[in-house]
N, C-alpha and C positions, 0 to 999 in steps of 0.2 A: 701169586696169582697171575704173574705175567708169563707168557710163553717163553720158551728158550730164546727165540729169535728176537724177541723185544728186549728181553733182558741183555742180550748181547749189543743190540743196537744202543741201548742206554750206557752200558759199560764203555762201548767205543767212543761215545760222546764224551764221557767222563775222561777217558784216556787221551782225548784230543784237547781237553781243557775247555770244552765248549759248556756253557751253562744250560742247564736244561730248560728248553722253551716251555713257557706256560701250556698246560694241556697235553704234554707229549705222553706223559705217564699215563694220564687217564685214557687217552686214546688208545694206548696199548693195552690197558686194562679192559676197555670196551671190546678191542678186536680179539683178545684172549678169551674173554667171556662169550663172545658170539661164536668162536671157534668151539670151545668146550661144549656149548649147547648144541651146535651142529653135530659133534662127534657123539654126545649123548643120544641124541635123536636117531642117528645112523645106528648105533649099538642097540636101541630099542627096536627098531624096524627089521634089522638083518635077520634075526631069527624067524621072521615071517616071511622072508624072501622079498622083502619090500625096500624100497629107497624113499627119500623124502618126496621125489617126483611122482613115484608110483602111489604113494599115500595121498598126495594131493589130488590125484585124478580119482582115486577112490571116493573121497569125500565130496569132490565136485559132482561126480555121478550120483552119488547117494543123496544129495540134497537138491538134485535138479527135478523139477515137476515132470519132465518128459526127457526121452533119450536125447542126447547130444552129439553134434557131429564132431569129428577130430579137431576141425577149424575153431569151433566154439571152445572146446576144451584148451586148445592152445592159447586163446585169447584170456581166458579166465585164469589160466596157469601162469600166464606171462612167459610162455617159452614158444620155440619155433615149431611148426607143424611136423619137421623131421624128428625133434625130440618126443612130441607127443605120440608119433607113429611108433617109435622103438618102445615107449613105455606101454603103450596099448598092446603091442605084440607080446611083451612079457606077462602082462595081466591076463590077456586072452589065453595063453599057454598055460596059465596057471589056474584057469577056469573061473576067474573072477569077474569077467565080463564077456559080452557078446557084441560082435558087430553084425549089423543087419541093414539091408537097404531100406532107404526112406520109402514110405508108402506112397508119397506124392511125387517122388522123383527118384527113379531106380539108379540113377547116376550117383547119388549122394549115399553116403554111409552114415548111419547113426550108431551110437555105443549106449549100451545100457549093462548094469550089473547083473550077474547072476544072483541067485539066492545065496551062494556061499560069499559072493563079494559084497552082497548088501550087508549080510551079518558082520563080517570082517570090519566093513567101514564103520557101521555103528558102534561096535565094540570098541575098535581102535580109536576113534575119535574121541569118545569118552575118556579112555585112558590117556590118550595125548594131552587132551585139554586139562586133565586132573594134573598130570605131571608138570605141565607148565604153571599151573595154579601153585603148585608145591614149590616151585623156584622162587617164587615171589611171596611165599607165605609170611617170611619174617618182616616184610614191609607192611606197614599199615596204610590205609587210604590216602592219607595225606602225603606220605612218603612216595607212593606209587604216582600220585599226581605230579609231585615235584619232579620226580625222575622222567615222567613222561614230557613235562614241559621242557625240562633240560635238554632231553634228546631231540625234542622237535627244534629248539632253537640251534643245536648243532647241525641237524640235518638241512636246515634252511641254508646254512653256510656251505654246504658241498655243492658240487656241480649239478648232481641229480636233484638236490633239494631246490636250487635256484631254476631249474629247468621245469619244475612240476607247476 
């Protein structure tokens, strides 16, 4: 289950005669799993001409009660305005969203889904959430709770977790 680079790291530690520090193999398992999930996600979205970033914007727009500005989308997606602009350009080119002037302030741009974008976002969101559920289907509720608790404890020891 370990990615080749992680296997190589552990082999190099062994070659150097270093003992395996507690948690290193599990950290590499977690990183390998995260990478595999990311790759699977990308492969599922690619035939639709989507990346994970484009998918995120679709479901954010689909779930919004009103059109959103690029700034709001960037904040909600946790990316820069420049990144959002590039994602919006591609989605607009594909006919999945429209940009239009804000009725109250013509200098501002709002973004909303087209009918095609709305349909794709609804279908894809359901498919994506079911795929994720299937990944965890072999774990019962107690195991999922335990896993979540353990991951939270590890997260709290990261720089990002301490800053949160």
